N, C-alpha and C positions, 0 to 999 in steps of 0.2 A: 757683218757675219761673225766676227769674233765675239761680239757682245751676245749675239743670239745663240752662238755655240756654248758659251759659258752658262747662259741662263738655262738652256735646255739640258745641259749636263747636270747642273746643280739640281734641277727639278727631278730628273731621272734618279739621281743618287738619293735625294730626299724620300721619294716614295718607296725605295727599296731598303734603305739603310735606317731611316727614321720611322716613318709611318705612311701607309698608303692614304691617298686622298679619295674624295667621293668620285666614283666612276664617271659621272656626268661632268666632273671637273677635269680629271687627268687625261681621259681619252680625247676630248675635243682640244685640249691644250696641246697634246702630243701631235695631233693632226694639223692644227693651225701652225705650229712651229715649223713642221715639216713643209707645209705649203709656202710659208714665207721664205724659208731657206731655198726652196726650189725656185721661186721667182727671182731671188737675188743672184743666185748661181747661174740661172739660165734666162737672162733678160731678153725679151722679144726683139730688142734692137740688134742683138747678135744672131738670133735665130732667123730673122726675116732676110730675104734677099736684098731688099732695099736698104737696110740699116737706117731707116728713117727714125730721126729722134722722137717723133710723135708717138712712137710705140711705147714710150715711157709712161704716157697717159694711161694706156691699157694696163700696164704692170702696176702702176700706182693704184688703179681701181681694184685690181686683184689683191694687192697687199692690204688695202683698206677694207676689202670685203672679208678677207681672212681674219683680220683683227676684229671686225664686227661680229663675225660668227663666234670667235673665241669669247668676246665680251658677252654675248648673249648666253652662252653656256655657263660661263663662270658666274654670272649674275643670277642665273636660274637653276643652278645645280641642285640645290636643296628641294625646290619645288618640283623638279622633274622626277624625283624619287617617288613622289606620290601621284604622278600622272599615270592614268590607266590606258594602256595601249588598246586601240580599237574601240574605245568607249568615248574618251575625251575628244572634242572636236579641235582640229587644228586652227589656231588663230591666224590672222593675216600675217603677223610678225613672223610666226613660225614657218609659214609657207614661204615667205621671203627668204629666211635664213636657210631653209632646205634647198631652195632653188640655187641660192648663191654657193651653197656647199657642193651641190652636184656640178655646178659650172666650174668651180675651182678645181675639183678632183679631175673632172674630164679634161680641162685644159692642162693640168699638171701631167696627166697620162700622156697627152699628146706631145708635151714638150720634153719629158725626160724618160718615158717608158718606150712606147711605140705607137705608131699610127694604127697598127694592127689591132692592138688592145683597145684603142679609142673607137674604131669601127665595130668592134665586137660588142662593146658597151652600147653603142648606138643601136645596134641590131636588137639587143635585149630590151632597151627602152622602147623601140618601135613595136616590139612584140607585146609589151605591156599595153600599148595603145591600140594596136591593130589586130591583136590576137582574136578578137571577137569576130573578125571577118574571114578567118582562115577556116576552111572546111576540114572535116575529118578529125582524126585523133587529137591534133595539136590545137584545136579550137579552144580559146580561152575567153571567158565571159567579159574580160575587160576590167579596168580599175579607174576610179576617178582620180583626177589630178591631186587634190589634197590628200586622198588616201594613199596614193603612190609616194608622195613626199613624206608621209608619216612612216611608211614602211621603210624608206631609205634612210630617214634621219633617226627614228626612234626604235625601229625594229631590232630584235635580237639578231637577225640575219641581214641587217642593213650595213651602212657604211661604218658604224661603230660596233660591228660584230666581232666574232672570235679571231679573224685574221688580224684585225688592227689591235686587238687585245694582246696578241702574241708580239706584234711589232713594238707595242709599248713596254710589255713585261719581260720580253726575252731578247728579241732580235737586236734592239738598240745596243744592248750591253755587249753582245758577241761581235757585232760589226765594229764597235769601237775597240774591243779587245784584239780582233784580227788586224786592225790597222796599226795599233801599237806594237803587236808581236812582230809584224813584218818590218816595221820602221825601226824597231830596236835590234834588228840583225837576225831575228829568228827565221824570217822568210828566206834570207840569203843562205843560211846554213842549211835549211831544207833543200834548196835548189842544188847547192854544191854537194850536199850529201847524196842526192839522187845521181848527180853526174859521176861522183866517185865510185858509187856502188856498182855502176855499169861500165866503169873505165876499163880499157884494155880488152873488152869482149867484143864479139862480132856485132856491128851496129850499135856500139856504145851510146852515142848521142841520142839515138831514137829511144833506147831502153832508158836512158837518163830522162828523156821527156816524159815517159810513162811513169817512172818512179817519182820524180820531182813534182809532177803535176798531181800525182795522188797524194803526196805528203803535203803540198801546199793547199790542196783541195780540202784537206781535213780542217784547215783554218779559215779559208776564204768562203768556201761553199758556192762560188760563182764560176760557171764555165768560162764566161768572157774575161773575168778578172784573172783567172788561171792562165788563159792563153796570153793575155797582155803581159803578165809577169814572167812566166817561165818561157814562153814562146820567143821572147826577144833574144834569149840566150840559145835555146835548143834548136830553133828552126835554122838559123844561119849555120850552126855546127853540123846539122843533119845534111844541109845542102853541100857543105864543105866536104863531108864524108863521101858523098856520091849519090844520096837520095834525090829523087826529082823534087822540085819545089812543091808540087802539089801533094807528093807523098809525105814530105816533111810537115806541111800544114795540116794534112789529114790525121797524122799520128798525134800531133800536138793537140788538135781540137778534140779528138776522141779520148785521149788521156785526160785532158782538162775537164771534159764533161763528166768523167767518172768521178771526179773530186766531189761532186755533189752527193754521191751515195757512199762516200768513204767516211766511216766513223773516226774519231768521236764526234766531230762537229757537223759534218754533212752540209746540205743546203738549208736554206731558210725554211723550205717546205717541211722538213723533218720536225722542226719546232712546232709549227702550225699543226702538223699531224698529231703530235703529243697532246696539244690543246683540244683538238676535235674529238679524238677517241678516248681521251681521259686516262692515258697511261704515262708511267715515268718515261722521260726522255732516254734514260740509260737503257730501258727495255727496247726501244726503237733502234738505238745504236747497236746493241747486241745482236738484234735480228738482222741488221744490215752487214755484219762482218763477213759472213760467208759469201753472199752475192757480190760484195765489193771486191773480195779476193779473187773470185771467179772472173769477174769483169776485167781486172787488171792483169791476171794471168793469161787470159785469152788475147788481150792486146799485146802483152809481152811476148807470147809465143809467135804471134803473127809478125811482129816486128823482127824477131830473131830469124824467122824463115826468109823474109824479104832480104835481110842483111846477108844470110848465108848464100842465097841465090846470087846476090850481087857481089859477094866478097868484100863487104864494107867493114871498116873499122878505123878509129882514130883515137889518139891519146888526148885526154882532156887535162889541160894545165890550169889549176885553180888554187886558191888559197888553201893552206892546211885546215882540215876540219876540226881535229882534236882540240886545239886551243880555243875554238869557238863553240864547242859543243855545249857549254853551260848555258848559251842563249836559248836552248830548247827547253830549259827548265819550266818556264811558264806554261807551256803546252802539256808537259808531263804532270805538273801539279794540277792543272785543269781537269785532266782525265781522272786523276786520283780522286779529286773533290766530287766530281760527277758520280763516280763509282761508290764513293762513301755516303752519297745521298744529300750532299749540300744542294741548296736551290741553285738553279742554273744562273740567274742573274747575279747572285752574290759570288758564285764561283768566277764568273766572268769579270766582275768588279775587282775582286781580290788579285786575280791573275793579270789584270791590266796594270794595277799598281806594282805588282811583282815585276812585270816586264820593264817598267820605267827604272826600278831599282837595279835590275840585271843590266840594263843598257848603260847605267852610270859607271859600271865596272871598267869599261873600255872608253878611252877618249874618242875612238872611231864612232861609237854609237851614242855617246853621252848626249843627253837633251838639255839644251838651254830653254829658258822660257818661250822664246820664239818658236823653236822647233816643236816644243811640247804643245803649244797652241795650234801650230799648223797641223800636226798629226791628229789632234783632237778634232779639228775642223774637217779634216779628210774623212774621219770616222762618222761624224755627224752628217756630212754630206751623203755618205752611203746609207746611213739610216734613214734619212729623208727620202732617198730614192727607193727605199724598200717599203716605207710607210705608204707611199702613193699607190702602188699596185695592190697592196693589201686592202686599202680602203676602197679602191675602185672595184675590186672583186666583190665587195659588199653589195654594190649596186646590182651586179648580176645575180648574186646568191639571193638577194631579197626578192627579185623578180621571179626567179626559178622556183623558189619555195612557195611564193603566194600564187603563182599561176599553176602549180602542180605539174610542171614540165618533167621533173625528176620521176615522179610516179608514172607519167605517160611513157617515158623512155624505158623504165622498168617493165612496164606492161608490154611495149613493143618488143623488148629483148625476149621476154617470157613467151610471147606468141610466135615470134619468128624462129626462135631456137627451140621451141617446145620444151622449155626447161633445161636445155643443154648448157652446161657450164662452159664448154669449149666456145660455143657460139657467143655466149655472153662476154667471155674474156676477149675474144676476137673483136667484137663490136667495141668494147671498152678500150682496147689497145689502139685500135684505129682512131677512135675518138680522141684519145690522149695525144696521139701523134699529130693529129690535125690541129688540136688546140695548142700543143706545144710548139708547132711550127710558127704560129702567129704570135704567141704570147711568151712572157718570161715564165720560167719554171713554177714559181710560186702561184701565179695567176692560173696557169694551165692545170696545175694540181687541184686548186680549189674549185674550179669550175667542173673538172672531170669527177671529183669526189661527189659534188652536188648532183651531178647528172647520173653517174653510173654505180656509185657505191651501194645504194640500196638494192639494186637489181642483182648485183654479185652476192651480196650478203644474204639475199633471199634464197640463193641456192646453196646455202650451208657454209659459206666461207666466213671465217672470223674477220672482225673489223681491222685488226692489224695487218693481216695478210692482204686483204682487200686494198687498204690504203697504200701499203708498200708497192703492190702491183701497179696501181695508178700512178704513184709517185715516180717509179722507175720509168714508165713509158713517157711521162711528162719530161723527165730529164733527158732521155735518149732523143727526144724531138729536137733538142738544141743542135744535133748533127744530122737531122733528117732533112733532105732537100724538099722543096726549093727554098724555104726560109729557114736557114740554119745559122743562127747568130754566132755561135762559137766558131763555125767554119769560116764565116765571113771575116771574122776578127783575125783568124789565123791567115787567111788569104791576104 
């Protein structure tokens, strides 16, 4: 794992700081490295109830097939540039590679993302096969097996589509930066800063949960990661103050979920949004400022009212903030670089290096070679866990685009709402909530955009506003029962 981490990091630095490689070289390499990292971190022996050592045979097959897929693309990268999609016939080798690719992605989803996403992908694959037997509006003429494999492996909307391009080109660098920033002491300063800002006020710890989760959410962009990081400190403090356990967990999960809509970094979905609609990421972050402030202000007011009603308040004893405030410099520099128009990956790379330099100032946070490698491995593991759902969504997007489901849903919204924007937004919001309950935010956003965006834009709404609307409801689904991952983590 250490060797793989170094190889992957060197490869990612090379394509951004030296020169980019052929797309058919770098995308499959990114994907296959993510797969092998997932198999090694999550062996079936540990995942299965029996813990039977024979499961290693299955994992060895998966690792070997990932390497075979990688070899195929690396050795055929130049030829694939001249391949004509929908014209050239799939060879037997290509069909085998495509099948292995789908199996690997599906198994990785099942192992590290969620069974819900696994079954949703199965549903879409079944629709590709059996859509021809469905009566009415959603009838689909069907697709041959080689053609389906071509769509999923070579299509612009397949596994190597824009979501995975974003994982390769942006998300990897920000996930590694977030890990280094947190481990170099910046995360601790944000949490303590949130606690201190609300100290000595009514319901202080709950307000601290709101502030610190919002601040940390700017960096991590993950509701579950926020709950796991800040909740360990804030939930016990809230309970000690007098909040009921379920109130404490609810406040933390709601506040942590809002971190995904908090600029400057937001959630992974925001970077993918920039890629999809073709605007500067800074523009998306600017558009998100007011809604994010409104969200956290609403939560803050509610927490204050509960605390006032119960007469709660406690003094928080923590380390002084001022001597450690310099540890926030990397995130400040990152924001300045994004505003000045530096590319997102380069900004993240430079600020990761800056985080390591800042950490060296204090013996408490200074990183030796072992800690440096361990932190890098943590970041790479997160990057692998994000690459998997982005690739998996390519399977669904490819089927949706080729079957015309998005057009059919737009038609359905148009006829049922008679062109009503309110009805269209209501259907899209409910759809996003349903998808988000079962899927990670990135997956929910990608599928919802594919299904609903064209219908809403057809009613005169701009691409940015439409995408933001869908993104917000995908995020809020993280705290929508019955499947609310952030709430389960808090519980």
